[in-house]
N, CA, C and O atoms as CSV, one atom per row, in Angstrom:
chain,resi,resn,atom,element,x,y,z
A,1,UNK,N,N,5.836,-6.970,6.946
A,1,UNK,CA,C,6.566,-6.806,5.840
A,1,UNK,C,C,7.959,-7.588,5.914
A,1,UNK,O,O,8.462,-8.164,4.950
A,2,UNK,N,N,8.430,-7.534,7.012
A,2,UNK,CA,C,9.655,-7.662,7.276
A,2,UNK,C,C,9.830,-9.176,7.564
A,2,UNK,O,O,10.904,-9.756,7.722
A,3,UNK,N,N,8.657,-9.682,7.603
A,3,UNK,CA,C,8.721,-10.935,8.611
A,3,UNK,C,C,8.423,-11.863,7.217
A,3,UNK,O,O,8.652,-13.058,7.031
A,4,UNK,N,N,7.822,-10.849,6.307
A,4,UNK,CA,C,7.334,-12.082,5.062
A,4,UNK,C,C,8.206,-11.913,3.722
A,4,UNK,O,O,7.904,-12.280,2.587
A,5,UNK,N,N,9.606,-11.126,4.250
A,5,UNK,CA,C,10.518,-10.861,3.059
A,5,UNK,C,C,9.598,-9.977,1.843
A,5,UNK,O,O,9.629,-10.286,0.652
A,6,UNK,N,N,8.859,-8.931,2.351
A,6,UNK,CA,C,7.898,-8.339,0.960
A,6,UNK,C,C,8.480,-6.979,1.368
A,6,UNK,O,O,9.143,-6.701,2.367
A,7,UNK,N,N,8.013,-6.084,0.208
A,7,UNK,CA,C,8.719,-4.611,0.146
A,7,UNK,C,C,7.233,-3.753,-0.149
A,7,UNK,O,O,6.384,-3.988,-1.010
A,8,UNK,N,N,7.257,-2.828,0.756
A,8,UNK,CA,C,6.076,-1.763,0.858
A,8,UNK,C,C,6.275,-0.805,-0.399
A,8,UNK,O,O,7.349,-0.234,-0.211
A,9,UNK,N,N,5.770,-0.423,-1.476
A,9,UNK,CA,C,6.373,0.576,-2.861
A,9,UNK,C,C,5.034,1.720,-2.543
A,9,UNK,O,O,5.083,2.888,-2.929
A,10,UNK,N,N,4.183,1.296,-1.985
A,10,UNK,CA,C,3.218,2.499,-1.886
A,10,UNK,C,C,1.979,2.023,-1.231
A,10,UNK,O,O,1.828,0.816,-1.047
A,11,UNK,N,N,1.058,2.900,-0.857
A,11,UNK,CA,C,-0.211,3.161,0.132
A,11,UNK,C,C,-0.963,3.972,0.041
A,11,UNK,O,O,-0.548,5.022,-0.450
A,12,UNK,N,N,-2.075,3.919,0.360
A,12,UNK,CA,C,-3.293,4.898,0.868
A,12,UNK,C,C,-4.349,4.106,1.706
A,12,UNK,O,O,-4.792,3.022,1.326
A,13,UNK,N,N,-4.710,4.696,2.831
A,13,UNK,CA,C,-5.631,4.310,3.794
A,13,UNK,C,C,-6.728,5.044,3.450
A,13,UNK,O,O,-6.393,6.213,3.639
A,14,UNK,N,N,-7.924,5.009,3.026
A,14,UNK,CA,C,-8.893,5.578,2.888
A,14,UNK,C,C,-9.858,5.327,4.108
A,14,UNK,O,O,-9.588,4.447,4.925
A,15,UNK,N,N,-10.911,6.057,4.215
A,15,UNK,CA,C,-12.079,5.631,5.265
A,15,UNK,C,C,-12.477,4.399,5.240
A,15,UNK,O,O,-12.377,3.738,6.274
A,16,UNK,N,N,-13.122,3.701,3.819
A,16,UNK,CA,C,-13.657,2.622,3.329
A,16,UNK,C,C,-12.902,1.525,2.781
A,16,UNK,O,O,-13.309,0.374,2.620
A,17,UNK,N,N,-11.448,2.116,2.434
A,17,UNK,CA,C,-10.710,0.749,1.974
A,17,UNK,C,C,-9.287,0.914,2.009
A,17,UNK,O,O,-9.059,2.054,2.413
A,18,UNK,N,N,-8.258,0.311,1.777
A,18,UNK,CA,C,-7.398,0.162,1.535
A,18,UNK,C,C,-6.337,-0.399,0.424
A,18,UNK,O,O,-6.379,-1.476,-0.172
A,19,UNK,N,N,-5.221,0.818,0.306
A,19,UNK,CA,C,-4.169,-0.084,-1.273
A,19,UNK,C,C,-3.138,-0.049,-0.766
A,19,UNK,O,O,-2.624,0.816,-0.057
A,20,UNK,N,N,-2.757,-1.073,-1.137
A,20,UNK,CA,C,-1.350,-1.782,-0.941
A,20,UNK,C,C,-0.994,-1.925,-2.215
A,20,UNK,O,O,-1.743,-2.308,-3.113
A,21,UNK,N,N,0.369,-1.565,-2.343
A,21,UNK,CA,C,1.243,-1.726,-3.784
A,21,UNK,C,C,2.715,-2.243,-3.177
A,21,UNK,O,O,3.509,-1.477,-2.631
A,22,UNK,N,N,2.950,-3.728,-3.372
A,22,UNK,CA,C,3.758,-4.564,-2.899
A,22,UNK,C,C,4.507,-5.410,-3.795
A,22,UNK,O,O,4.093,-5.927,-4.832
A,23,UNK,N,N,5.980,-5.520,-3.136
A,23,UNK,CA,C,7.085,-6.106,-4.322
A,23,UNK,C,C,7.275,-7.336,-3.437
A,23,UNK,O,O,7.359,-7.222,-2.215
A,24,UNK,N,N,7.340,-8.495,-4.054
A,24,UNK,CA,C,7.548,-9.669,-3.349
A,24,UNK,C,C,9.143,-10.448,-3.930
A,24,UNK,O,O,9.395,-11.549,-4.420
A,25,UNK,N,N,9.760,-9.565,-3.673
A,25,UNK,CA,C,11.138,-10.186,-4.272
A,25,UNK,C,C,11.444,-11.852,-4.524
A,25,UNK,O,O,10.757,-12.705,-3.961
A,26,UNK,N,N,12.403,-12.147,-5.309
A,26,UNK,CA,C,12.702,-13.343,-5.600
A,26,UNK,C,C,13.492,-13.956,-4.234
A,26,UNK,O,O,14.532,-13.499,-3.762
A,27,UNK,N,N,12.659,-15.207,-3.681
A,27,UNK,CA,C,13.015,-15.774,-2.214
A,27,UNK,C,C,12.229,-14.746,-1.189
A,27,UNK,O,O,12.751,-14.337,-0.152
A,28,UNK,N,N,11.038,-14.424,-1.580
A,28,UNK,CA,C,10.329,-13.489,-0.731
A,28,UNK,C,C,9.603,-14.759,-0.405
A,28,UNK,O,O,9.889,-15.884,-0.814
A,29,UNK,N,N,8.333,-14.313,0.627
A,29,UNK,CA,C,7.553,-15.566,0.917
A,29,UNK,C,C,6.038,-15.438,0.360
A,29,UNK,O,O,5.967,-14.553,-0.492
A,30,UNK,N,N,5.127,-15.921,0.552
A,30,UNK,CA,C,3.971,-15.976,-0.288
A,30,UNK,C,C,3.080,-14.631,-0.467
A,30,UNK,O,O,2.769,-14.212,0.648
A,31,UNK,N,N,2.610,-13.886,-1.433
A,31,UNK,CA,C,1.767,-12.589,-1.301
A,31,UNK,C,C,0.422,-13.100,-0.290
A,31,UNK,O,O,0.241,-12.901,0.911
A,32,UNK,N,N,-0.239,-13.676,-1.082
A,32,UNK,CA,C,-1.183,-14.533,-0.357
A,32,UNK,C,C,-1.032,-14.912,1.218
A,32,UNK,O,O,-2.011,-14.671,1.924
A,33,UNK,N,N,-0.061,-15.397,1.730
A,33,UNK,CA,C,0.450,-15.508,3.200
A,33,UNK,C,C,0.413,-14.278,4.232
A,33,UNK,O,O,-0.054,-14.213,5.369
A,34,UNK,N,N,1.045,-13.361,3.467
A,34,UNK,CA,C,1.164,-11.886,3.702
A,34,UNK,C,C,-0.012,-11.582,3.714
A,34,UNK,O,O,-0.402,-11.551,4.881
A,35,UNK,N,N,-1.073,-11.250,2.752
A,35,UNK,CA,C,-2.294,-10.602,3.274
A,35,UNK,C,C,-3.267,-11.317,4.479
A,35,UNK,O,O,-3.890,-10.721,5.357
A,36,UNK,N,N,-3.188,-12.963,4.210
A,36,UNK,CA,C,-3.781,-13.614,5.771
A,36,UNK,C,C,-2.735,-12.970,6.804
A,36,UNK,O,O,-3.384,-11.986,7.158
A,37,UNK,N,N,-2.114,-12.937,7.167
A,37,UNK,CA,C,-1.532,-12.323,8.474
A,37,UNK,C,C,-1.823,-10.866,8.461
A,37,UNK,O,O,-2.193,-10.255,9.463
A,38,UNK,N,N,-1.623,-10.270,7.156
A,38,UNK,CA,C,-1.974,-8.541,7.693
A,38,UNK,C,C,-3.516,-8.048,7.923
A,38,UNK,O,O,-3.770,-6.944,8.405
A,39,UNK,N,N,-4.567,-9.034,7.507
A,39,UNK,CA,C,-5.799,-9.172,7.473
A,39,UNK,C,C,-6.015,-9.621,9.222
A,39,UNK,O,O,-6.643,-8.962,10.051
A,40,UNK,N,N,-5.274,-10.963,9.461
A,40,UNK,CA,C,-5.701,-10.736,10.584
A,40,UNK,C,C,-5.176,-9.900,11.611
A,40,UNK,O,O,-5.884,-9.357,12.459
A,41,UNK,N,N,-3.691,-9.772,11.523
A,41,UNK,CA,C,-3.145,-8.768,12.523
A,41,UNK,C,C,-4.114,-7.590,12.836
A,41,UNK,O,O,-4.599,-7.341,13.940
A,42,UNK,N,N,-4.304,-6.940,11.726
A,42,UNK,CA,C,-5.440,-5.668,11.425
A,42,UNK,C,C,-7.000,-5.716,12.350
A,42,UNK,O,O,-7.465,-4.913,13.159
A,43,UNK,N,N,-7.500,-6.954,11.847
A,43,UNK,CA,C,-8.598,-7.172,12.499
A,43,UNK,C,C,-8.304,-7.462,14.082
A,43,UNK,O,O,-8.596,-6.590,14.900
A,44,UNK,N,N,-7.726,-8.687,14.501
A,44,UNK,CA,C,-7.357,-8.495,16.178
A,44,UNK,C,C,-6.775,-7.456,16.597
A,44,UNK,O,O,-7.353,-7.117,17.629
A,45,UNK,N,N,-5.830,-6.668,16.329
A,45,UNK,CA,C,-5.573,-5.531,16.940
A,45,UNK,C,C,-6.070,-4.194,16.965
A,45,UNK,O,O,-5.607,-3.400,17.785
A,46,UNK,N,N,-6.986,-3.845,16.135
A,46,UNK,CA,C,-7.557,-2.698,15.664
A,46,UNK,C,C,-9.496,-2.911,15.752
A,46,UNK,O,O,-10.311,-1.989,15.723
A,47,UNK,N,N,-9.666,-3.755,15.813
A,47,UNK,CA,C,-11.025,-3.941,15.123
A,47,UNK,C,C,-11.447,-5.340,15.948
A,47,UNK,O,O,-12.415,-5.895,15.429
A,48,UNK,N,N,-11.013,-5.886,16.903
A,48,UNK,CA,C,-11.490,-7.294,17.995
A,48,UNK,C,C,-12.968,-6.705,18.171
A,48,UNK,O,O,-13.347,-5.533,18.156
A,49,UNK,N,N,-13.628,-7.811,18.332
A,49,UNK,CA,C,-14.906,-7.725,19.049
A,49,UNK,C,C,-16.144,-7.071,17.375
A,49,UNK,O,O,-17.354,-7.295,17.334
A,50,UNK,N,N,-15.432,-6.382,16.371
A,50,UNK,CA,C,-16.297,-5.841,15.341
A,50,UNK,C,C,-16.974,-6.519,14.355
A,50,UNK,O,O,-17.936,-6.011,13.779
A,51,UNK,N,N,-16.459,-7.894,14.044
A,51,UNK,CA,C,-17.425,-8.501,13.190
A,51,UNK,C,C,-16.220,-8.513,11.833
A,51,UNK,O,O,-15.088,-8.034,11.887
A,52,UNK,N,N,-16.934,-9.286,10.518
A,52,UNK,CA,C,-16.050,-9.608,9.753
A,52,UNK,C,C,-15.568,-7.421,9.382
A,52,UNK,O,O,-16.404,-6.524,9.492
A,53,UNK,N,N,-14.279,-7.240,9.034
A,53,UNK,CA,C,-14.216,-6.014,8.216
A,53,UNK,C,C,-13.268,-6.014,6.590
A,53,UNK,O,O,-12.703,-5.107,5.978
A,54,UNK,N,N,-13.429,-7.371,6.334
A,54,UNK,CA,C,-12.397,-7.473,5.172
A,54,UNK,C,C,-13.165,-8.375,4.433
A,54,UNK,O,O,-13.788,-9.373,4.796
A,55,UNK,N,N,-12.987,-7.743,3.087
A,55,UNK,CA,C,-13.533,-8.873,1.497
A,55,UNK,C,C,-12.675,-9.666,1.443
A,55,UNK,O,O,-11.506,-9.412,1.735
A,56,UNK,N,N,-13.026,-10.597,1.120
A,56,UNK,CA,C,-13.126,-12.008,0.797
A,56,UNK,C,C,-11.713,-11.791,-0.517
A,56,UNK,O,O,-11.766,-11.094,-1.530
A,57,UNK,N,N,-10.400,-12.769,0.035
A,57,UNK,CA,C,-9.595,-12.178,-1.090
A,57,UNK,C,C,-8.885,-10.943,-1.328
A,57,UNK,O,O,-8.977,-10.012,-0.528
A,58,UNK,N,N,-8.335,-10.888,-2.150
A,58,UNK,CA,C,-7.554,-9.086,-2.698
A,58,UNK,C,C,-7.350,-9.532,-4.429
A,58,UNK,O,O,-7.500,-10.558,-5.092
A,59,UNK,N,N,-6.972,-8.274,-4.659
A,59,UNK,CA,C,-6.786,-8.153,-6.126
A,59,UNK,C,C,-5.296,-8.029,-6.267
A,59,UNK,O,O,-4.553,-7.585,-5.392
A,60,UNK,N,N,-4.927,-8.467,-7.459
A,60,UNK,CA,C,-3.563,-8.450,-7.602
A,60,UNK,C,C,-2.937,-8.406,-8.839
A,60,UNK,O,O,-3.232,-9.334,-9.592
A,61,UNK,N,N,-1.975,-7.394,-9.347
A,61,UNK,CA,C,-1.880,-7.100,-10.667
A,61,UNK,C,C,-0.475,-7.095,-10.753
A,61,UNK,O,O,0.106,-6.657,-9.760
A,62,UNK,N,N,0.288,-7.517,-11.805
A,62,UNK,CA,C,1.623,-7.729,-12.262
A,62,UNK,C,C,2.245,-6.431,-12.417
A,62,UNK,O,O,1.876,-5.748,-13.372
A,63,UNK,N,N,3.002,-6.046,-11.746
A,63,UNK,CA,C,3.667,-4.518,-12.192
A,63,UNK,C,C,4.737,-5.108,-13.517
A,63,UNK,O,O,5.193,-6.236,-13.329
A,64,UNK,N,N,4.997,-4.654,-14.351
A,64,UNK,CA,C,6.013,-5.395,-15.129
A,64,UNK,C,C,6.971,-4.018,-15.822
A,64,UNK,O,O,7.886,-4.283,-16.602
A,65,UNK,N,N,6.683,-2.683,-15.481
A,65,UNK,CA,C,7.468,-1.878,-15.601
A,65,UNK,C,C,7.256,-0.505,-14.648
A,65,UNK,O,O,6.516,-0.307,-13.684
A,66,UNK,N,N,8.295,0.414,-15.384
A,66,UNK,CA,C,8.468,1.906,-14.233
A,66,UNK,C,C,7.181,2.647,-14.694
A,66,UNK,O,O,6.629,3.500,-13.999
A,67,UNK,N,N,6.768,2.275,-15.858
A,67,UNK,CA,C,5.717,3.250,-16.746
A,67,UNK,C,C,4.360,2.706,-15.756
A,67,UNK,O,O,3.727,3.564,-15.140
A,68,UNK,N,N,3.974,1.280,-15.650
A,68,UNK,CA,C,3.092,0.833,-14.846
A,68,UNK,C,C,3.084,1.051,-13.552
A,68,UNK,O,O,2.049,1.380,-12.973
A,69,UNK,N,N,4.229,0.896,-12.939
A,69,UNK,CA,C,4.239,1.339,-11.510
A,69,UNK,C,C,3.528,2.543,-11.020
A,69,UNK,O,O,2.602,2.779,-10.243
A,70,UNK,N,N,4.597,3.431,-12.039
A,70,UNK,CA,C,3.726,5.027,-12.305
A,70,UNK,C,C,2.251,5.265,-12.046
A,70,UNK,O,O,1.668,5.942,-11.200
A,71,UNK,N,N,1.868,4.566,-12.952
A,71,UNK,CA,C,0.243,4.553,-13.255
A,71,UNK,C,C,-0.537,4.157,-12.096
A,71,UNK,O,O,-1.589,4.725,-11.803
A,72,UNK,N,N,-0.033,3.174,-11.417
A,72,UNK,CA,C,-0.472,2.700,-10.239
A,72,UNK,C,C,-0.311,3.435,-8.960
A,72,UNK,O,O,-1.171,3.753,-8.139
A,73,UNK,N,N,1.043,3.649,-8.963
A,73,UNK,CA,C,1.231,5.238,-7.740
A,73,UNK,C,C,0.341,6.436,-7.804
A,73,UNK,O,O,-0.145,6.984,-6.815
A,74,UNK,N,N,0.177,6.775,-8.965
A,74,UNK,CA,C,-0.511,8.021,-8.961
A,74,UNK,C,C,-1.913,7.853,-8.517
A,74,UNK,O,O,-2.574,8.695,-7.910
A,75,UNK,N,N,-2.389,6.377,-8.978
A,75,UNK,CA,C,-3.804,6.106,-9.126
A,75,UNK,C,C,-4.466,6.169,-7.273
A,75,UNK,O,O,-5.458,6.690,-6.763
A,76,UNK,N,N,-3.210,5.275,-6.679
A,76,UNK,CA,C,-3.897,5.006,-5.316
A,76,UNK,C,C,-3.432,6.237,-4.650
A,76,UNK,O,O,-3.926,6.568,-3.571
A,77,UNK,N,N,-2.359,7.053,-5.319
A,77,UNK,CA,C,-2.294,8.526,-4.376
A,77,UNK,C,C,-3.148,9.557,-4.736
A,77,UNK,O,O,-3.018,10.634,-4.155
A,78,UNK,N,N,-3.961,9.429,-5.551
A,78,UNK,CA,C,-4.899,10.526,-6.066
A,78,UNK,C,C,-6.474,10.118,-5.537
A,78,UNK,O,O,-7.480,10.801,-5.725
A,79,UNK,N,N,-6.396,8.795,-4.813
A,79,UNK,CA,C,-7.430,8.774,-3.854
A,79,UNK,C,C,-8.150,9.665,-3.157
A,79,UNK,O,O,-9.290,9.920,-3.544
A,80,UNK,N,N,-7.674,10.231,-2.130
A,80,UNK,CA,C,-7.251,11.435,-1.370
A,80,UNK,C,C,-8.249,12.409,-1.587
A,80,UNK,O,O,-9.263,12.758,-0.984
A,81,UNK,N,N,-7.419,12.893,-3.071
A,81,UNK,CA,C,-8.012,14.026,-4.348
A,81,UNK,C,C,-9.395,13.953,-4.735
A,81,UNK,O,O,-10.214,14.872,-4.764
A,82,UNK,N,N,-9.599,12.328,-5.127
A,82,UNK,CA,C,-10.769,12.436,-5.745
A,82,UNK,C,C,-11.928,12.115,-4.747
A,82,UNK,O,O,-13.135,12.218,-4.966
A,83,UNK,N,N,-11.448,11.800,-3.872
A,83,UNK,CA,C,-12.691,11.951,-2.505
A,83,UNK,C,C,-13.505,13.155,-1.704
A,83,UNK,O,O,-14.548,13.328,-1.074
A,84,UNK,N,N,-12.048,14.039,-2.259
A,84,UNK,CA,C,-12.268,15.552,-2.028
A,84,UNK,C,C,-11.542,15.881,-0.276
A,84,UNK,O,O,-11.438,17.026,0.164
A,85,UNK,N,N,-11.221,14.942,0.313
A,85,UNK,CA,C,-10.592,15.075,1.568
A,85,UNK,C,C,-9.061,16.116,1.346
A,85,UNK,O,O,-8.625,16.669,2.355
A,86,UNK,N,N,-8.463,16.281,0.248
A,86,UNK,CA,C,-7.042,17.135,0.450
A,86,UNK,C,C,-6.980,17.768,-1.074
A,86,UNK,O,O,-7.594,17.224,-1.992
A,87,UNK,N,N,-6.384,18.670,-1.221
A,87,UNK,CA,C,-6.018,19.177,-2.672
A,87,UNK,C,C,-4.750,18.558,-3.367
A,87,UNK,O,O,-4.591,18.697,-4.579
A,88,UNK,N,N,-3.730,17.780,-2.481
A,88,UNK,CA,C,-2.598,17.685,-3.067
A,88,UNK,C,C,-2.535,16.089,-2.268
A,88,UNK,O,O,-2.970,15.778,-1.159
A,89,UNK,N,N,-1.851,15.280,-3.256
A,89,UNK,CA,C,-2.020,13.558,-2.075
A,89,UNK,C,C,-0.993,14.091,-1.205
A,89,UNK,O,O,-1.340,13.643,-0.112
A,90,UNK,N,N,0.087,14.792,-1.008
A,90,UNK,CA,C,0.941,14.709,-0.112
A,90,UNK,C,C,0.643,15.665,1.204
A,90,UNK,O,O,1.399,16.099,2.073
A,91,UNK,N,N,-0.984,15.830,0.954
A,91,UNK,CA,C,-1.591,16.223,2.654
A,91,UNK,C,C,-1.997,15.364,2.895
A,91,UNK,O,O,-2.035,15.423,4.124
A,92,UNK,N,N,-2.655,13.872,2.424
A,92,UNK,CA,C,-2.816,12.929,3.002
A,92,UNK,C,C,-2.022,12.122,4.323
A,92,UNK,O,O,-1.035,11.419,4.104
A,93,UNK,N,N,-2.332,12.228,5.098
A,93,UNK,CA,C,-1.492,11.514,5.935
A,93,UNK,C,C,-1.066,10.092,6.344
A,93,UNK,O,O,-0.168,9.626,7.045
A,94,UNK,N,N,-2.302,9.489,5.457
A,94,UNK,CA,C,-2.375,8.096,5.730
A,94,UNK,C,C,-1.926,7.422,4.127
A,94,UNK,O,O,-2.636,6.511,3.701
A,95,UNK,N,N,-0.746,7.901,3.283
A,95,UNK,CA,C,-0.451,7.816,2.390
A,95,UNK,C,C,0.891,7.855,1.928
A,95,UNK,O,O,1.486,8.845,2.354
A,96,UNK,N,N,1.830,6.825,0.919
A,96,UNK,CA,C,2.685,6.648,0.755
A,96,UNK,C,C,3.726,8.179,-0.013
A,96,UNK,O,O,4.946,8.336,-0.065
A,97,UNK,N,N,2.325,9.277,-0.615
A,97,UNK,CA,C,2.675,10.276,-1.719
A,97,UNK,C,C,3.713,10.915,-1.072
A,97,UNK,O,O,4.718,11.138,-1.747
A,98,UNK,N,N,3.693,11.354,0.398
A,98,UNK,CA,C,5.271,12.065,0.463
A,98,UNK,C,C,6.152,11.255,0.638
A,98,UNK,O,O,7.076,11.891,1.144
A,99,UNK,N,N,6.482,10.066,0.512
A,99,UNK,CA,C,7.843,9.495,0.046
A,99,UNK,C,C,8.170,9.591,-1.100
A,99,UNK,O,O,9.351,9.790,-1.385
A,100,UNK,N,N,7.151,9.468,-2.099
A,100,UNK,CA,C,7.693,9.576,-3.450
A,100,UNK,C,C,7.517,11.084,-4.372
A,100,UNK,O,O,7.841,11.336,-5.532
A,101,UNK,N,N,6.847,11.956,-3.293
A,101,UNK,CA,C,6.705,13.451,-4.202
A,101,UNK,C,C,7.013,14.385,-3.097
A,101,UNK,O,O,6.340,15.396,-2.896
A,102,UNK,N,N,8.334,13.939,-2.172
A,102,UNK,CA,C,8.726,15.114,-1.703
A,102,UNK,C,C,9.984,14.675,-1.387
A,102,UNK,O,O,10.576,14.001,-2.230
A,103,UNK,N,N,10.862,15.085,0.350
A,103,UNK,CA,C,11.937,14.411,0.803
A,103,UNK,C,C,11.886,14.374,1.759
A,103,UNK,O,O,12.771,14.759,2.522
A,104,UNK,N,N,10.311,13.663,2.221
A,104,UNK,CA,C,10.014,13.396,3.078
A,104,UNK,C,C,9.940,11.728,3.175
A,104,UNK,O,O,8.975,11.168,2.656
A,105,UNK,N,N,11.202,10.769,3.997
A,105,UNK,CA,C,10.590,9.668,3.531
A,105,UNK,C,C,10.296,8.927,4.789
A,105,UNK,O,O,10.751,9.483,5.788
A,106,UNK,N,N,9.716,7.924,4.977
A,106,UNK,CA,C,9.306,7.276,6.251
A,106,UNK,C,C,10.230,6.165,6.454
A,106,UNK,O,O,10.293,5.595,7.544
A,107,UNK,N,N,10.964,5.825,5.437
A,107,UNK,CA,C,12.163,4.948,5.409
A,107,UNK,C,C,11.252,3.460,5.609
A,107,UNK,O,O,11.746,2.383,5.942
A,108,UNK,N,N,10.203,3.651,5.392
A,108,UNK,CA,C,9.298,2.318,5.618
A,108,UNK,C,C,8.863,1.737,4.096
A,108,UNK,O,O,8.526,0.573,3.876
A,109,UNK,N,N,8.962,2.986,2.939
A,109,UNK,CA,C,7.858,2.431,1.915
A,109,UNK,C,C,9.548,2.204,0.907
A,109,UNK,O,O,10.248,3.193,1.123
A,110,UNK,N,N,10.257,1.189,-0.052
A,110,UNK,CA,C,10.556,1.246,-0.993
A,110,UNK,C,C,10.518,2.030,-2.335
A,110,UNK,O,O,9.669,1.817,-3.200
A,111,UNK,N,N,11.528,2.974,-2.438
A,111,UNK,CA,C,10.897,4.000,-3.602
A,111,UNK,C,C,12.093,3.813,-4.417
A,111,UNK,O,O,12.460,4.833,-5.001
A,112,UNK,N,N,12.893,2.610,-4.628
A,112,UNK,CA,C,13.691,2.874,-5.579
A,112,UNK,C,C,13.919,1.262,-6.430
A,112,UNK,O,O,15.009,0.785,-6.744
A,113,UNK,N,N,12.566,0.644,-6.667
A,113,UNK,CA,C,12.656,-0.261,-7.062
A,113,UNK,C,C,13.268,-0.532,-8.575
A,113,UNK,O,O,13.943,-1.463,-9.014
A,114,UNK,N,N,12.659,0.883,-9.295
A,114,UNK,CA,C,13.241,1.080,-10.623
A,114,UNK,C,C,14.471,1.962,-10.565
A,114,UNK,O,O,14.520,2.520,-9.469
A,115,UNK,N,N,15.280,2.220,-11.199
A,115,UNK,CA,C,16.171,2.759,-11.280
A,115,UNK,C,C,15.758,4.358,-11.745
A,115,UNK,O,O,15.698,4.338,-12.974
A,116,UNK,N,N,15.414,5.905,-11.176
A,116,UNK,CA,C,15.258,6.846,-11.489
A,116,UNK,C,C,15.737,7.772,-12.129
A,116,UNK,O,O,15.115,8.828,-12.246
């Protein structure tokens, strides 16, 4: 994230997929280059010798307002709840829900993109 000048706004890691909510500030590097490097690093460090673990490409959606940001954050944070893993999004360890919904901040997630 730092090397590509990209800000992590939210995430959730599930058993079979990952959601990342990223912000590329003016002057930041390419989102495509970040995703390429991210996928390669994860594959080599965690899944070396396992074959292909990623689908081709990635979905990107422009977040143009605080309302849309909140909709997207709620959607990704509710994934573990919808899957039946937890009852509350903040209970899922592999998520930024606690950064947004409690006073427990990891300092890795930027929660002040929009003034609250």
